[in-house]
C-alpha positions as CSV (number, residue, x, y, z in Angstrom):
1,X,0.0,0.0,0.2
2,X,0.7,3.5,-0.7
3,X,0.4,6.4,2.0
4,X,0.9,10.2,1.5
5,X,2.7,12.0,4.5
6,X,2.2,15.5,5.0
7,X,5.7,16.7,6.1
8,X,6.7,19.9,7.1
9,X,9.8,20.3,9.0
10,X,8.3,22.0,12.0
11,X,6.1,19.4,13.1
12,X,8.8,16.5,13.2
13,X,11.3,17.5,14.8
14,X,12.9,18.4,18.0
15,X,15.0,20.8,17.6
16,X,12.8,23.9,17.3
17,X,13.2,26.6,19.6
18,X,9.7,25.6,22.1
19,X,9.9,21.8,22.0
20,X,6.7,20.5,22.3
21,X,5.2,16.9,23.3
22,X,3.8,16.8,19.5
23,X,7.2,17.6,18.2
24,X,8.6,14.8,20.1
25,X,6.1,12.8,19.0
26,X,6.2,13.5,15.2
27,X,10.0,12.9,15.3
28,X,9.4,9.5,16.8
29,X,7.1,8.6,14.6
30,X,8.7,9.7,11.3
31,X,11.4,7.5,12.4
32,X,9.0,4.7,13.1
33,X,7.7,5.2,9.6
34,X,10.6,5.3,7.6
35,X,12.2,2.2,9.3
36,X,9.3,-0.1,9.5
37,X,6.5,1.1,6.7
38,X,6.2,-1.7,4.2
39,X,5.0,0.6,1.9
40,X,6.5,-0.1,-2.1
41,X,6.9,3.9,-2.5
42,X,7.3,7.2,-0.1
43,X,5.0,9.2,-0.8
44,X,5.0,13.6,0.7
45,X,3.2,16.1,0.4
46,X,4.8,19.7,0.8
47,X,3.9,23.3,0.5
48,X,7.1,24.2,-0.2
49,X,10.2,21.9,-2.7
50,X,12.5,22.2,-0.1
51,X,10.9,20.1,2.0
52,X,10.3,17.8,-0.9
53,X,14.6,17.2,-1.0
54,X,14.7,17.1,2.8
55,X,12.3,14.0,2.8
56,X,14.2,12.4,0.7
57,X,17.4,12.5,2.3
58,X,15.7,11.2,5.2
59,X,14.2,8.5,3.3
60,X,17.9,7.7,2.4
61,X,19.5,7.9,6.1
62,X,17.3,5.1,6.9
63,X,18.5,3.0,4.6
64,X,15.2,2.8,2.5
65,X,15.5,2.4,-1.2
66,X,11.9,3.0,-2.7
67,X,10.9,6.0,-4.9
68,X,10.1,8.7,-3.3
69,X,7.2,10.7,-4.7
70,X,6.7,14.4,-3.7
71,X,3.3,15.6,-4.4
72,X,2.9,19.5,-4.5
73,X,-0.6,21.9,-4.3
74,X,-0.8,21.8,-8.2
75,X,-1.1,18.7,-8.3
76,X,-3.0,16.9,-5.6
77,X,-5.3,15.1,-8.3
78,X,-2.4,12.7,-8.3
79,X,-3.2,12.2,-4.2
80,X,-5.8,9.6,-6.2
81,X,-3.1,6.8,-6.6
82,X,-1.8,7.0,-3.1
83,X,-5.0,7.0,-1.6
84,X,-4.2,8.8,2.0
85,X,-2.7,11.6,2.9
86,X,-1.5,11.5,6.8
87,X,-1.2,14.8,8.9
88,X,0.3,14.8,12.0
89,X,-2.5,17.0,13.4
90,X,-5.9,17.1,14.2
91,X,-6.7,19.7,11.8
92,X,-7.5,18.0,8.5
93,X,-10.6,19.8,7.8
94,X,-8.8,22.6,5.5
95,X,-7.2,19.4,3.5
96,X,-10.6,17.8,2.9
97,X,-11.6,21.3,1.2
98,X,-8.8,21.3,-1.0
99,X,-9.8,17.9,-1.9
100,X,-13.4,18.6,-2.0
101,X,-12.3,21.2,-4.9
102,X,-10.9,19.0,-7.2
103,X,-12.5,16.5,-9.7
104,X,-12.0,13.4,-8.2
105,X,-12.8,14.1,-4.7
106,X,-13.5,11.2,-3.3
107,X,-10.4,9.2,-4.6
108,X,-8.3,9.2,-1.1
109,X,-8.7,9.2,2.8
110,X,-7.6,12.1,5.4
111,X,-6.1,10.9,8.6
112,X,-4.9,12.9,11.2
113,X,-3.7,12.8,14.8
114,X,-4.8,14.4,18.0
115,X,-2.1,15.8,20.3
116,X,-3.4,18.1,22.9
117,X,-6.8,19.4,22.5
118,X,-7.5,21.7,25.0
119,X,-5.8,24.1,23.2
120,X,-8.2,27.0,21.0
121,X,-6.8,25.9,17.9
122,X,-7.2,22.3,18.3
123,X,-10.5,22.2,19.6
124,X,-11.7,24.6,16.6
125,X,-10.0,22.0,14.5
126,X,-12.5,19.2,16.0
127,X,-15.3,21.3,15.6
128,X,-15.0,21.6,11.8
129,X,-14.6,18.1,11.6
130,X,-18.6,18.5,11.2
131,X,-18.9,21.1,8.9
132,X,-16.3,20.2,6.3
133,X,-16.6,17.4,3.6
134,X,-15.2,15.0,5.8
135,X,-16.2,11.6,5.1
136,X,-16.3,8.3,6.8
137,X,-13.1,7.0,4.7
138,X,-11.1,9.6,7.0
139,X,-10.2,9.2,10.4
140,X,-9.0,11.3,13.2
141,X,-6.8,8.8,15.2
142,X,-6.5,9.0,19.2
143,X,-4.0,8.7,20.9
144,X,-5.8,7.4,24.1
145,X,-9.6,6.2,25.2
146,X,-9.1,9.4,27.3
147,X,-8.6,11.7,24.3
148,X,-11.3,9.8,22.3
149,X,-14.1,10.9,24.8
150,X,-13.1,14.0,24.8
151,X,-13.2,14.5,21.1
152,X,-16.4,12.8,21.2
153,X,-17.9,15.3,24.2
154,X,-16.9,18.2,21.8
155,X,-18.1,16.6,18.8
156,X,-21.3,16.2,20.0
157,X,-21.6,19.5,21.6
158,X,-21.6,20.6,18.4
159,X,-23.8,18.1,17.0
160,X,-26.0,19.8,19.4
161,X,-25.2,22.9,18.5
162,X,-26.3,22.8,15.0
163,X,-29.4,20.6,16.0
164,X,-31.1,23.1,17.7
165,X,-29.9,26.0,15.8
166,X,-30.4,24.9,12.3
167,X,-32.5,21.8,12.5
168,X,-29.8,19.4,10.8
169,X,-30.7,16.1,11.3
170,X,-27.6,14.4,9.6
171,X,-24.2,14.4,9.9
172,X,-21.2,12.9,8.4
173,X,-17.9,12.1,11.0
174,X,-14.5,10.5,10.4
175,X,-13.4,7.4,12.0
176,X,-12.1,7.6,15.7
177,X,-9.8,4.9,16.1
178,X,-7.5,4.8,19.0
179,X,-3.7,3.9,18.6
180,X,-1.3,5.0,20.6
181,X,1.7,6.7,20.4
182,X,5.2,5.0,19.6
183,X,8.5,4.4,20.9
184,X,12.1,3.1,19.8
185,X,12.2,0.4,22.6
186,X,15.8,-0.3,21.8
187,X,16.6,3.4,23.1
188,X,16.4,2.3,26.4
189,X,18.2,-0.3,26.9
190,X,21.0,0.3,29.8
191,X,24.1,-2.5,30.4
192,X,24.8,-2.9,34.5
193,X,28.0,-0.7,33.5
194,X,26.0,1.8,31.6
195,X,23.7,1.9,35.1
196,X,26.9,2.2,37.4
197,X,28.9,4.9,35.0
198,X,25.1,6.8,35.3
199,X,25.6,7.4,38.6
200,X,29.2,7.8,39.0
201,X,28.8,10.5,36.6
202,X,25.7,11.9,38.5
203,X,27.7,11.5,41.9
204,X,24.9,9.3,43.0
205,X,25.7,6.7,46.1
206,X,24.9,3.2,44.8
207,X,22.6,2.6,47.8
208,X,20.5,5.1,46.9
209,X,16.6,5.0,45.5
210,X,16.4,7.2,42.3
211,X,13.7,8.1,41.6
212,X,13.2,10.0,37.9
213,X,10.7,12.6,36.7
214,X,11.2,13.3,32.8
215,X,9.6,15.9,30.9
216,X,8.8,19.7,30.7
217,X,8.9,20.5,34.4
218,X,5.8,23.3,34.5
219,X,3.4,23.1,37.5
220,X,0.6,24.7,36.0
221,X,0.7,22.6,32.0
222,X,2.2,19.2,32.7
223,X,2.4,18.0,36.1
224,X,2.5,20.3,39.3
225,X,5.5,18.6,41.5
226,X,3.9,19.2,45.1
227,X,2.1,15.9,45.6
228,X,5.4,14.2,44.5
229,X,7.4,15.9,47.0
230,X,4.9,15.4,49.7
231,X,4.6,11.5,48.4
232,X,8.3,11.3,48.4
233,X,8.9,13.1,51.9
234,X,6.7,11.0,53.5
235,X,7.5,7.7,51.8
236,X,11.4,8.5,53.0
237,X,10.0,9.0,56.4
238,X,8.6,6.2,56.7
239,X,11.2,3.7,55.6
240,X,14.4,6.2,56.7
241,X,15.6,5.1,52.5
242,X,18.0,7.5,50.7
243,X,16.0,8.8,48.1
244,X,17.3,10.7,45.3
245,X,14.6,13.0,42.9
246,X,16.0,13.3,39.7
247,X,14.1,15.9,37.6
248,X,15.2,15.5,34.0
249,X,13.7,18.4,32.0
250,X,13.6,21.9,31.5
251,X,11.7,25.5,32.8
252,X,10.0,27.8,30.4
253,X,11.8,30.6,32.6
254,X,13.4,31.2,36.0
255,X,10.0,32.2,37.7
256,X,8.8,28.7,36.6
257,X,12.2,27.6,38.4
258,X,12.6,29.2,41.4
259,X,8.3,27.8,42.1
260,X,10.3,24.1,41.5
261,X,12.9,25.0,43.8
262,X,10.9,26.4,46.4
263,X,8.4,24.1,46.7
264,X,10.9,21.1,46.8
265,X,12.5,22.8,49.6
266,X,9.7,23.4,51.6
267,X,7.8,19.8,51.0
268,X,11.0,17.5,50.6
269,X,13.8,18.6,52.8
270,X,14.8,14.9,53.2
271,X,15.1,14.6,49.4
272,X,18.1,15.0,47.6
273,X,17.1,16.7,44.4
274,X,18.9,16.6,41.2
275,X,18.1,18.9,38.0
276,X,19.4,18.2,34.6
277,X,18.5,19.9,31.1
278,X,16.5,17.1,29.5
279,X,16.6,19.3,26.4
280,X,20.3,17.3,26.5
281,X,20.1,13.8,24.8
282,X,23.2,12.9,26.9
283,X,21.4,14.0,30.1
284,X,18.5,12.1,29.7
285,X,20.6,9.1,29.2
286,X,21.9,9.5,32.1
287,X,18.7,10.0,34.0
288,X,17.3,6.6,32.4
289,X,20.2,4.8,33.1
290,X,20.4,5.8,37.0
291,X,17.1,5.9,37.8
292,X,15.4,3.1,39.7
293,X,11.5,4.6,39.6
294,X,9.8,6.5,37.4
295,X,6.8,9.2,38.8
296,X,4.9,11.1,36.5
297,X,1.9,12.6,38.3
298,X,0.1,14.8,35.6
299,X,-2.6,16.5,36.1
300,X,-3.1,18.5,33.1
301,X,-5.9,18.9,30.3
302,X,-3.3,19.8,27.4
303,X,-1.5,16.3,27.4
304,X,-3.7,13.5,26.0
305,X,-1.5,10.5,25.9
306,X,1.7,10.8,27.8
307,X,4.9,9.1,26.1
308,X,6.8,9.7,29.0
309,X,5.8,6.2,31.2
310,X,6.5,3.7,28.2
311,X,9.9,5.1,27.8
312,X,10.3,4.0,31.1
313,X,8.6,0.8,31.1
314,X,11.2,0.5,28.2
315,X,14.0,1.1,30.5
316,X,12.6,-1.6,33.0
317,X,11.3,1.2,35.5
318,X,8.1,0.5,37.9
319,X,6.0,3.4,37.3
320,X,4.4,5.3,39.9
321,X,1.7,7.6,37.8
322,X,-1.0,9.5,38.4
323,X,-4.6,8.0,36.9
324,X,-5.1,10.2,34.2
325,X,-5.2,10.5,30.5
326,X,-3.6,8.3,28.3
327,X,-1.6,6.5,31.7
328,X,-4.9,4.7,31.8
329,X,-4.8,2.9,29.1
330,X,-0.4,2.1,28.8
331,X,0.2,1.6,32.8
332,X,-1.4,-1.3,34.4
333,X,-1.8,-0.5,38.2
334,X,-0.4,-3.4,40.4
335,X,1.6,-4.8,37.1
336,X,4.0,-2.2,36.0
337,X,3.5,0.1,38.8
338,X,0.7,1.9,40.3
339,X,-1.4,4.4,38.9
340,X,-2.4,7.1,41.9
341,X,-6.2,7.9,41.8
342,X,-7.0,11.8,40.7
343,X,-9.7,13.9,41.4
344,X,-11.7,17.0,39.5
345,X,-15.0,18.7,39.6
346,X,-18.1,17.7,38.1
347,X,-19.3,18.8,34.8
348,X,-20.7,22.5,34.5
349,X,-18.7,23.9,37.3
350,X,-15.4,25.3,34.9
351,X,-17.6,27.2,32.3
352,X,-15.5,30.8,33.3
353,X,-12.5,29.4,33.1
354,X,-13.0,28.4,29.6
355,X,-15.1,31.8,28.4
356,X,-12.0,33.8,30.5
357,X,-9.7,32.1,28.4
358,X,-11.7,32.4,25.1
359,X,-12.2,36.2,25.8
360,X,-8.4,36.5,25.8
361,X,-8.7,37.5,29.8
362,X,-6.3,34.7,30.8
363,X,-3.6,33.3,28.0
364,X,-3.6,29.0,27.1
365,X,-0.9,28.6,29.7
366,X,-3.1,30.2,32.7
367,X,-6.7,28.4,31.5
368,X,-4.3,25.1,31.6
369,X,-2.9,26.4,35.1
370,X,-6.2,27.2,36.7
371,X,-7.6,24.1,35.7
372,X,-4.8,21.5,36.4
373,X,-4.7,23.2,40.5
374,X,-8.1,21.7,40.8
375,X,-7.1,18.3,39.4
376,X,-6.0,16.2,42.9
377,X,-4.1,13.6,42.9
378,X,-3.8,11.1,45.9
379,X,-1.0,11.9,48.1
380,X,-2.2,9.2,50.5
381,X,-2.0,6.6,47.6
382,X,0.8,8.2,46.3
383,X,2.8,7.8,49.5
384,X,2.1,4.0,49.7
385,X,3.4,3.4,46.3
386,X,6.5,4.3,47.1
387,X,6.4,2.9,50.2
388,X,5.7,-0.2,48.8
389,X,8.7,0.2,46.1
390,X,11.3,1.2,48.6
391,X,10.7,-1.6,51.1
392,X,10.9,-4.4,48.4
393,X,14.3,-4.4,45.9
394,X,12.2,-7.6,44.6
395,X,8.9,-5.5,43.4
396,X,10.8,-2.7,41.4
397,X,12.5,-5.8,39.6
398,X,9.2,-7.4,39.3
399,X,7.2,-4.6,37.9
400,X,10.1,-3.0,35.8
401,X,10.1,-6.1,34.2
402,X,6.8,-6.4,33.5
403,X,6.6,-2.8,32.1
404,X,9.7,-3.5,30.1
405,X,7.7,-6.3,28.4
406,X,4.4,-4.8,28.0
407,X,6.8,-1.8,26.0
408,X,8.0,-4.1,23.8
409,X,4.7,-5.6,22.4
410,X,2.7,-3.2,22.5
411,X,4.2,0.3,22.3
412,X,7.3,-0.1,20.2
413,X,7.1,1.2,16.3
414,X,7.2,-1.5,14.9
415,X,3.9,-2.7,16.4
416,X,2.3,0.6,16.0
417,X,3.3,1.6,12.5
418,X,1.8,-1.6,11.7
419,X,-1.6,-0.4,13.1
420,X,-1.6,2.8,11.5
421,X,-1.0,1.0,7.9
422,X,-3.8,-1.8,8.9
423,X,-6.1,1.1,9.6
424,X,-5.4,2.8,6.4
425,X,-5.5,-0.2,4.3
426,X,-9.7,-0.4,6.2
427,X,-10.0,3.1,5.3
428,X,-9.4,2.6,1.5
429,X,-11.9,-0.5,2.0
430,X,-14.5,1.9,3.3
431,X,-14.0,4.5,0.8
432,X,-13.9,1.8,-2.6
433,X,-17.2,0.5,-0.7
434,X,-19.3,3.7,-0.5
435,X,-17.3,6.2,-2.8
436,X,-20.2,5.6,-5.6
437,X,-22.9,7.1,-3.7
438,X,-20.7,10.5,-3.1
439,X,-22.5,13.0,-5.2
440,X,-21.1,16.3,-6.6
441,X,-20.4,19.2,-4.2
442,X,-22.2,22.3,-6.3
443,X,-20.3,24.6,-4.3
444,X,-17.1,22.3,-2.7
445,X,-15.9,24.9,-0.6
446,X,-17.7,28.2,0.5
447,X,-15.5,30.1,1.9
448,X,-13.0,29.8,-1.4
449,X,-15.7,30.2,-4.1
450,X,-15.0,31.2,-7.6
451,X,-15.1,34.8,-7.8
452,X,-17.3,34.9,-10.8
453,X,-20.2,33.7,-8.8
454,X,-19.7,34.8,-5.5
455,X,-18.9,38.6,-7.2
456,X,-21.4,38.3,-10.1
457,X,-23.4,41.2,-9.4
458,X,-20.2,43.5,-9.6
459,X,-20.4,43.9,-13.0
460,X,-22.8,45.1,-15.6
461,X,-22.6,42.4,-17.8
462,X,-22.0,38.4,-17.5
463,X,-20.2,36.5,-20.1
464,X,-22.5,34.2,-21.6
465,X,-22.1,31.7,-24.7
466,X,-24.7,33.8,-26.7
467,X,-22.4,37.0,-26.1
468,X,-21.3,38.6,-29.5
469,X,-18.0,39.5,-30.3
470,X,-15.9,41.2,-33.2
471,X,-12.6,42.7,-33.8
472,X,-11.9,45.9,-32.6
473,X,-9.7,46.6,-35.3
474,X,-11.1,45.8,-38.8
475,X,-8.0,43.6,-39.4
476,X,-6.5,40.9,-37.8
477,X,-2.7,41.6,-38.6
478,X,-3.3,45.3,-36.7
479,X,-5.0,43.4,-33.6
480,X,-2.2,40.9,-33.6
481,X,0.2,43.7,-33.9
482,X,-1.5,45.8,-30.8
483,X,-1.4,42.7,-29.1
484,X,2.2,41.8,-29.6
485,X,2.9,45.7,-28.0
486,X,0.7,45.0,-25.1
487,X,2.5,41.8,-24.0
488,X,5.9,43.6,-23.5
489,X,4.2,46.1,-20.7
490,X,4.2,44.2,-17.2
491,X,0.7,45.0,-16.4
492,X,-0.4,42.9,-19.2
493,X,1.7,39.8,-19.3
494,X,2.0,39.3,-15.5
495,X,-1.1,37.2,-15.6
496,X,0.4,34.9,-19.1
497,X,-0.3,31.8,-17.2
498,X,-4.1,32.1,-17.2
499,X,-4.0,33.1,-20.6
500,X,-4.4,31.0,-23.8
501,X,-1.5,30.5,-25.8
502,X,-0.6,32.7,-29.0
503,X,-1.6,29.8,-31.1
504,X,-4.8,29.7,-29.1
505,X,-4.9,33.7,-29.4
506,X,-4.7,33.6,-32.8
507,X,-7.2,31.5,-33.6
508,X,-9.8,33.4,-31.2
509,X,-9.1,36.3,-33.4
510,X,-9.1,34.6,-36.6
511,X,-12.5,33.4,-35.8
512,X,-14.1,36.8,-35.8
513,X,-12.0,38.3,-38.1
514,X,-15.0,38.1,-41.1
515,X,-17.9,38.7,-39.0
516,X,-19.2,38.6,-35.3
517,X,-18.9,35.2,-33.4
518,X,-20.8,34.9,-30.4
519,X,-18.7,33.1,-27.9
520,X,-19.9,29.7,-28.2
521,X,-19.1,29.9,-32.2
522,X,-15.5,31.0,-30.9
523,X,-15.0,28.2,-28.1
524,X,-16.7,25.4,-30.4
525,X,-13.4,25.4,-32.9
526,X,-11.4,24.3,-29.7
527,X,-10.7,20.9,-28.0
528,X,-13.3,20.1,-25.2
529,X,-11.2,20.2,-22.3
530,X,-10.1,23.9,-23.5
531,X,-13.4,25.4,-24.1
532,X,-14.1,26.2,-20.3
533,X,-10.4,28.0,-20.2
534,X,-11.0,29.8,-23.7
535,X,-14.7,30.9,-22.9
536,X,-13.2,32.9,-19.7
537,X,-10.5,34.3,-21.7
538,X,-12.8,36.4,-24.2
539,X,-13.2,38.9,-21.0
540,X,-9.5,39.4,-21.3
541,X,-9.7,40.3,-25.4
542,X,-12.4,42.8,-24.2
543,X,-10.6,44.2,-21.4
544,X,-7.0,44.9,-23.9
545,X,-9.3,46.4,-25.8
546,X,-8.5,43.8,-29.1
547,X,-11.9,42.6,-29.1
548,X,-15.3,44.4,-28.4
549,X,-18.9,43.0,-27.5
550,X,-21.7,44.1,-29.2
551,X,-24.8,45.4,-27.6
552,X,-27.0,43.1,-25.7
553,X,-29.1,43.1,-23.1
554,X,-28.1,42.6,-18.8
555,X,-27.6,39.2,-18.6
556,X,-26.7,37.0,-15.7
557,X,-27.7,33.7,-16.5
558,X,-26.8,31.0,-18.8
559,X,-23.6,31.4,-17.9
560,X,-21.3,28.3,-18.6
561,X,-19.5,27.1,-15.1
562,X,-17.2,24.3,-15.2
563,X,-13.3,23.9,-13.8
564,X,-10.4,25.0,-15.3
565,X,-7.6,21.9,-14.0
């Protein structure tokens, strides 16, 4: 099967100035796809030709020898041969309108994916799925059951709104399959020597229990650390163990960094806290290699999956995580680690938070921060989980081993890419079964209509097939000479790409040399596939004073509308 990847470097790279989870997920996906895909050809859709060259270089860097074919926005019809475009985000609606404007708009599927679903842009993208030319052979991959439920809540709210507002009863929705993000499990294998060396480099004693948090260090938009600090301190008090907390990540600014330091000093004075810059791969490797236990008490709405727990599982670490978002799917409580219960307010108690953000009174960060401040992670249950692990090296090994197996069996990209390609085949089957039922769209893109339709009443006359034309000059040779002189003018030749060829121009003028001709008589001299193009261009001859239109009554009907491409 051939599938097309929409490629923009920013979506598949962690080298940008603002590293987000979607960047890491995109980079990891592309590596997994280019390593494990069973495709016969690598197709890529790009907005800029230089991105196609970059994609080719990436394909070659993974030792793939299959052909690479680039599709640009002026050749979208070619996607019918591929059958699917994967877009690394939820906003596939804008591409559905591009597709709808094509002659074969039912010949390929769109596949998007959720990352965060709490931002205005993401929520608008989800809502737009309902009013866009999306079909059942399109899909939005949800990375967790929690994110799918969130998407369904948003879609249902919009359905109810449109039903109450407009009385609409029929809605067409994309598929919403749940496929988790993947990881490269081999990246998280460390030998005993590497583990010992990591501890020595970090100056951590061999008898210390190292608890690791990996990821952005953000109390408002990732995981509020207070419950982790409190639970670790209480567990140390109960077990008298030597515990080191490694926070491997990055703070967005000094204010947030200072807040973390102050909270740790206040809440876990008996814990040694070590900070590593997680944007540096060598630091991440040191952190994974030195750790005994992984912890992440995510409590924010901007995360839909959470990749770090399965990375920890791949590293053979037991995980202590919040029972939240995608963690509910990935971590088996009591097997791979512990999922700590969470509590949030009931539905209906947060409208003020969303309104303040929608009205620009609160930033997105503040919206996320205020929301997460009302999400609680059970500190007592967290303490008990740490105590169990601190008191049992065997339990640490047992859970770490179980997690490692689960990561390999369920979350390695080798497995996940196979699920993607199976999904894409199912979408093809759905499309081939139902595409015959697809009806032509009169106005496929209402917000981007033919200007000669949407502005049709601006002019005195509209061109029709009955419009009569004659030469302004009664001499064909004079007309051609004047035309040649006009083509030397920048203000005339800047639109050459939408004008007839020189030979076609001559044929048009030749047609009216002896007597006036109707537009229909003129265009009938040309092949059918060129007639709409020639018909439209007749007004250009009027514009530059080569042809003249004979008097006729105002006419807003009998207009030929056709596709020019």
